[in-house]
C-alpha angles and dihedrals in degrees: 000000000000112000134170090256093050090050090048090051091052092050093046091049091052091049090051093051102042135020108258139142112259092221093057092050091048092049089053089052091049090051092050094045102041092164095068111123119236093252091052090050089051093049092047091051091048093049094050098043094039094051092048093044094052098036097120093052093043091052089052090053090049092051091048092053103037125089088198116087110260093239091057096057106102117235092243091055094044090051091053091047092050090051093049096042093049089060094043099045107025112019108077095181092069118069113233095241091053092047092052096042095048093047091049090052089058090046091053090052094050111024139055117259097258091056091046087057091049092051092046091051094051094048094048091047088054090052090053092049094053106168095342104112132144098236121194115268107255091209094058099029106025097162096042092046092054093040092056098040093047099029101238130136113276092230091056093053091047089054098044093050089061093062105025133046118252095256093056093045089052091048091051092049091047091050091049089056095052119100103250119236117252108256121197131197108213112228106228090193088069110022146345133258094252092050094049092044091053091048092051092048088051088057089057095253122143095234124164138170116275115260090219110049143005117252094042131099130195128212110197101194111018111200099183142039103266092191087068093055128101089238090064093044089054091054097243094141149007123218105240134144116248092241090056090048091054090059091067089044088056091050087050099192115195132214114277096021129126106243132181126200110195123199085014097171111178090352105244092144091038092060091044089055089050090054092049088050090051089236091293126120134025120309120180122189119196129189137152093231113079097193091056090054090050088057089047090055091049090050091048091053091049092049095047095248112150101167103072121110110193119204128185106217146129107254093215090056096051118120111218090201091061098038095040127216129292139219091229132015126191120198108190091183127211107257144162090275098218091142092069102049090124089067100027108036091162089073089074091068098040098057131071141202094271097046098092090058093045093050091047092058090053092044092056091053092046092049092051090052093045089054090059089062096058118095119232107281091020132128131251125191124191119196140173137173091223129116095205120108095217090060093044125025094018092055093043095045091052092050092046089061090070110108096221095056127072119202112232114214110241097214097081092046095058126086110259092252091055100047092104085070091070112107109189105305092338141074115247127171130179130196094225096045102038107018092239134094120290108259137162128199137175129184132203137184117220116229115253114255 
């Protein structure tokens, strides 16, 4: 029998075996099981995201309770234990007896009897323990204590504690573990902020204008799948964090210009640029992944955008002489992604200590190539969703040393309400300080020929 817990187990297993975005896997499940009620979809989403978000802490609980050496617990069993323990220890809306019973039902469908007994024993031992756990001493193990309590990688906490005080590190971790609000970018090609706000309120959603920029709305506690609504099908909005929306504002493309979005992905910033350009001009979106660009083209059609040309290509292999040069170029560079852990908690477990350095080396090469595609007198914007200095300020500072490029201070480019997000000449946002995703952006003007 297919249950919400069995579906959650399948998604979690797939995430454990292959890198994938939880939301994409969940959307595939929703498509296959169209009869799921809204409350079951919500619970399934909570079980998957919550288990992934709290994985480090849940594994610590498992290791505390198990008499079997951690390395000998099979991934399938550990996944079931994580799912059950998340409900027992961290999800207040599910009674403990229901959490144990429903997890054991999945175990009986998928595991031999002796392993069902092992899982049952661990879960019931956790229920008996309640809140009585022998946590690491923060004075002797400051990084490990925070890593376990807040479910972050140990290496990350070791690193953060070198540059931030403990209180701020704890605040950042706590913010990363919050369920992010649902932020919408209103599509001015189809509607207006007041009209969309009224429509959302009519659906019973607690929508409100963004505190950071006009043209964005925020839904604090979404209670339904907005992608399944008629408003989405009509192209009235895109789901996009306010920090990501501000990147296109910083680029500031104008109608009639020739604009290039590199590493465009699913095209959230591409479509925002199209809206800022009033659907007039030339807008090229390039990415290595063809299926992402296909989704971009579908979104463009839904949003009434007719000016986007999508190209599958490797940025480092592009020939500026063939592609030509552009008035404005946006490089939303591949990065570690630690600024968006609220929305992508799986990133915590797919990155390692050396990854910020590795990404930075690639980012420098990509930025050099992007610069070749800007016309004399044109504009270049570099952006990441990373919190690490070597991917952000270090890359931007090195590029700013080039004599033919003039850094443009971000402050005057931001809406008045968002000017506190300027950090020196750059844009810098943090989840724990600003309540939005962690983003960085820098802008330069190329010298005239």
